[in-house]
N, C-alpha and C positions, 0 to 999 in steps of 0.2 A: 224581307230579304233572308228569311230563315232557311229556305230549302234551295239548294243550288240548282236543282232541276227546274225550278219555277222562275229562275232569274236569267235575264238576258245579260250575260257577263259583259259583252261589248258595250251595251247601253249603260250599264252601271259604271263601267270604267270611264266612259266619256263624261259622265256626270262629274267626275273628278278633274280630268285633264282637259276636256273641251266643254266646259259648262256653258249653259245658256244664261249668261250674266244679266240679260234683260228680263229674265223671269224672276218674279218675286219669290224669295226663299230658296234661290238656287244653292246657296251655301249650306242650307240644312240638308238638302238632298245629297250634296257632295260629301258632307260630314257623315251621313248615314252610310254612303258607299264606302268611305274610308274605313269606318268601323267594321263593316261587313268583310272587306278584304283582309283587315288585320286579324279578325277572328278566324277566317279561312286559312290564312297563312300560319297561324298558331297551330291549328289542327294538323296541317301538313308537316310541321316541324316537330311534332310530338309534344307541344305545349298545350296546356289547358287554357282556352280563351278567357276563362274567368280570372286568370292571373294577370291579364292586361289591365292596366289602369290608364284611363284616358283623361287628359285635360281638355275638356270640350271647348273651353274658351281658346286654348292654344290651337286646337284643330281648326276652329273657325277663322282665327286670325291668320294662321298659316295659309289656309285656302284663299282668303281674301287677298293677301299679299301676292300669292302666286298668280291669281287671276288678274290682279292689277298689272303685274309685270307681263304676263303672257298674252293677255287679251284686252288690256286697257286701251291700246291704240285702235283695235278693231271696234271696241265699244264706242270710242270717241268718234271714229269715222261714221259709224252707223247713226249716231245721234246727230252729227253735223249734217249728214245727207238728208235726214228727216226734217231738220230745222230749215235747211236751205230750200228744200222742196216746198215747205209750207209757205215760204215767201217768194217762191218762184225765182230763186237765185242759185242756180246749180252750175254745172259746166266748169268754166274757168276758175270760179271762186273756190269750188271744192277741190279742184286740181291744185290750186295754190296752197290751200290748207294742208293737203296731203304732203306736198313738198316741204312745207315749213316744219311739219311734225318730224320729218326725217332728219332735220337739223338740230332737234332738241337732244339734250343729254339724257336719254332714256335708256334703261337696261335693254329693252327690246322695243325697237321703233317700227316694227312691221305689223300689219294687220293679218299677216299669214305667216307666222314664225315657223321655222324648221322644227321638226318633231324633237330633234335632239336638244334644241333650245327650250322647248316646253318641258321636257324631262328634267333638264338642268335647273330650271326655275322652280319646279316642284321640289326637287331634292334639296335645293338651297334653303327654301323656307321651312320645310319640314325638319331639316337638320338644325336650323336656327331656333325654332320654337320647341322642338322635341316634345310633341304633345302626347306621347304615350311611353309607358315603361312597364317592365315586369315587376310584379310583387315577389321578391326573392323567397320569402318564407313558404310560399305556396307553389313555387315554380317546379316544373317537372323536368326542365332541361338543365344542362350542366351549368355550374356557377359561372364559368368564364363566358357563357353565352348570354347572361342576363343583360349586361350593359350593351351588347351589340345587337340584341334582338330588334330594337326599334329601327336601327339603321339597315339591318338585313331586310326587314320588311319594306322600308322605303325604297331601297334599291331594287328589290324584287318587283315592286309595284311599277316602277319606272320601266323596268325591262319588259314586264307584261304589256305595258302601253306601247313601247317601241316595237314589240314583236308583232303587233297588229299591222305594221306598215313595212316590215322587212325582216332581216335576220340580225340577231345579236350574237356576237362571238367574243367571249371574254378571255380566251386563251387558246393555245395550240393543242392542248390535251387536258385531261382532267386535273392533273397535278398543277399545271400552269394556270388553269382557270381558277382553281381554289386559292392559289397564292395571290393572284391578281385581285380577286374579290375580297380577300382578307385585307389587302392594302387599301382598297376602296372603302371598306367599312371602317377601317382605322381612321382614314382621312375624314369621313363623314362624322365620326365620333369625336376626334381629337383636334382637328385643324380648323383654323379660321377660313371659311369658304367664301368664294365669290363666283359669280355666274360664268365668267369666261373659262376658267380651268375646268369647271364641271361640264360645260358644253364641249370642250375639247375631249374630255374623258368619254362622254357618250358618243361623240363623233368617231372616236377611235374604235368603238366596239359595235357600232350600228351600220348596217348596209341596207339602204331602202330598196324596196322591191322595184 
């Protein structure tokens, strides 16, 4: 993933947000994609990628929690369908299982979650585990940006994902957009987060195609 011209950006992005969790080692591919985009974001913001310190255990755990929330139900349905087919018990039984899952107290109980919900789940776990930070003594960006760099990257990555499926508008003009984004980054950095408010946030700025 060293040269942008040789990379299918959409494919790499989907390794993070819509991973094939039935594939062995999917989380390694997703973690590599995460590092790639973090370094690319650093270059675009005038930071040296070498100043980014990754907690790779944190990256993997955040990705696993995110995939469990966003894609756990789909993975469960796929396995159930395979198991029921193997004993020739499909149809009404599988329909009943699907209906029962919707009654469980899950964060996301759909096998086809909305894009804004996927983005919210990703932001939630990345902001919880905080698996990267800037090394201040080597940083090339302003001091006030050190602490907010990880959250600016996480937010930009979710926006990149949503932009594949529609338009993202964070404000009425450049000044309003900057103010709103600063508030969002502050919340990601300083507040105790939950899925619903984050989903409302993304729903407010995203319009699907």
